[in-house]
Rosetta silent file (secondary structure, phi, psi, omega in degrees, C-alpha in Angstrom):
SEQUENCE: MKWVKRIVVALVVVFALFYLVTRPEDAATAVQAAVDAVWGAVSSIGVFFSSLAS
SCORE:     score description
SCORE:     0.000 S_00000001
   1 L     0.000  -27.166  179.841  -74.196  -41.055 -135.756 S_00000001
   2 H   -61.782  -38.554 -178.122  -74.347  -40.722 -139.538 S_00000001
   3 H   -69.188  -30.163  177.444  -70.607  -40.199 -139.766 S_00000001
   4 H   -66.048  -42.982  178.605  -69.953  -43.374 -137.774 S_00000001
   5 H   -62.031  -42.514  178.630  -71.969  -45.382 -140.290 S_00000001
   6 H   -61.905  -41.511  179.368  -70.044  -43.799 -143.171 S_00000001
   7 H   -65.029  -43.871  179.994  -66.717  -44.637 -141.538 S_00000001
   8 H   -63.557  -44.879  178.765  -67.749  -48.245 -140.904 S_00000001
   9 H   -62.482  -43.335  179.110  -68.993  -48.691 -144.485 S_00000001
  10 H   -61.720  -42.000  179.199  -65.801  -47.125 -145.848 S_00000001
  11 H   -64.809  -39.922  178.423  -63.650  -49.443 -143.726 S_00000001
  12 H   -64.586  -43.248  179.779  -65.592  -52.506 -144.903 S_00000001
  13 H   -64.885  -44.290  179.274  -65.229  -51.455 -148.546 S_00000001
  14 H   -62.620  -42.789  178.080  -61.502  -50.762 -148.156 S_00000001
  15 H   -62.968  -42.486  179.630  -60.997  -54.129 -146.449 S_00000001
  16 H   -63.184  -43.278  178.179  -62.943  -55.931 -149.191 S_00000001
  17 H   -64.531  -41.731  177.951  -60.882  -54.243 -151.909 S_00000001
  18 H   -61.627  -44.541  179.222  -57.633  -55.023 -150.088 S_00000001
  19 H   -63.999  -40.908  179.787  -58.696  -58.667 -149.690 S_00000001
  20 H   -63.911  -40.309 -177.815  -59.704  -58.854 -153.356 S_00000001
  21 H   -76.014  -40.480 -174.476  -56.365  -57.476 -154.547 S_00000001
  22 H   -84.175  -29.318 -178.054  -54.113  -59.438 -152.192 S_00000001
  23 L  -138.431   71.726 -175.183  -55.948  -62.795 -152.208 S_00000001
  24 H   -64.832  -33.614  179.411  -58.135  -63.073 -155.313 S_00000001
  25 H   -66.331  -43.912  178.647  -58.548  -66.864 -155.097 S_00000001
  26 H   -66.563  -36.917  177.726  -59.786  -66.679 -151.513 S_00000001
  27 H   -64.724  -41.010  178.193  -62.060  -63.771 -152.387 S_00000001
  28 H   -64.740  -38.957  177.483  -63.556  -65.771 -155.257 S_00000001
  29 H   -64.087  -41.155  178.929  -64.104  -68.718 -152.939 S_00000001
  30 H   -64.595  -42.580  179.001  -65.850  -66.474 -150.408 S_00000001
  31 H   -65.500  -42.415  178.897  -68.120  -64.982 -153.064 S_00000001
  32 H   -62.253  -40.581  178.125  -68.949  -68.443 -154.430 S_00000001
  33 H   -64.272  -39.549  178.783  -69.818  -69.657 -150.930 S_00000001
  34 H   -66.028  -42.196  178.552  -72.090  -66.647 -150.396 S_00000001
  35 H   -64.176  -42.056  178.204  -73.843  -67.219 -153.730 S_00000001
  36 H   -62.439  -39.004  178.966  -74.284  -70.906 -152.908 S_00000001
  37 H   -65.476  -43.642  179.025  -75.782  -70.017 -149.525 S_00000001
  38 H   -64.646  -44.320  179.990  -78.256  -67.576 -151.074 S_00000001
  39 H   -62.508  -40.267  177.238  -79.181  -70.077 -153.795 S_00000001
  40 H   -62.850  -40.452  178.965  -79.698  -72.789 -151.169 S_00000001
  41 H   -66.192  -43.769  179.085  -81.974  -70.517 -149.154 S_00000001
  42 H   -63.791  -41.268  178.611  -84.040  -69.572 -152.218 S_00000001
  43 H   -63.049  -42.671  179.288  -84.302  -73.223 -153.195 S_00000001
  44 H   -64.405  -39.234  177.536  -85.443  -74.187 -149.698 S_00000001
  45 H   -65.143  -39.358  176.650  -88.110  -71.474 -149.712 S_00000001
  46 H   -62.046  -43.111  177.824  -89.311  -72.769 -153.075 S_00000001
  47 H   -63.695  -40.473  179.360  -89.566  -76.309 -151.713 S_00000001
  48 H   -60.600  -48.666 -178.387  -91.458  -75.019 -148.671 S_00000001
  49 H   -69.982  -32.251  174.906  -94.048  -73.190 -150.745 S_00000001
  50 H   -65.006  -38.414  177.505  -94.365  -76.118 -153.135 S_00000001
  51 H   -66.771  -36.979  177.738  -95.093  -78.371 -150.167 S_00000001
  52 H   -66.358  -36.362 -176.131  -97.731  -75.946 -148.930 S_00000001
  53 H   -75.095  -24.805 -176.622  -99.411  -75.852 -152.335 S_00000001
  54 L   -93.550    0.000    0.000  -99.633  -79.610 -152.702 S_00000001
């Protein structure tokens, strides 16, 4: 089963590199959207804990 995981990870990395090289604008947009989603989640957790504290 370990080799299956390695193959899947390798395929994901190769696909990401291919996407980055062939469509850099779209790749940048995807990364920005992911960062925005993470930042939104962290911000929401901060608001939640601030509401609990007050």
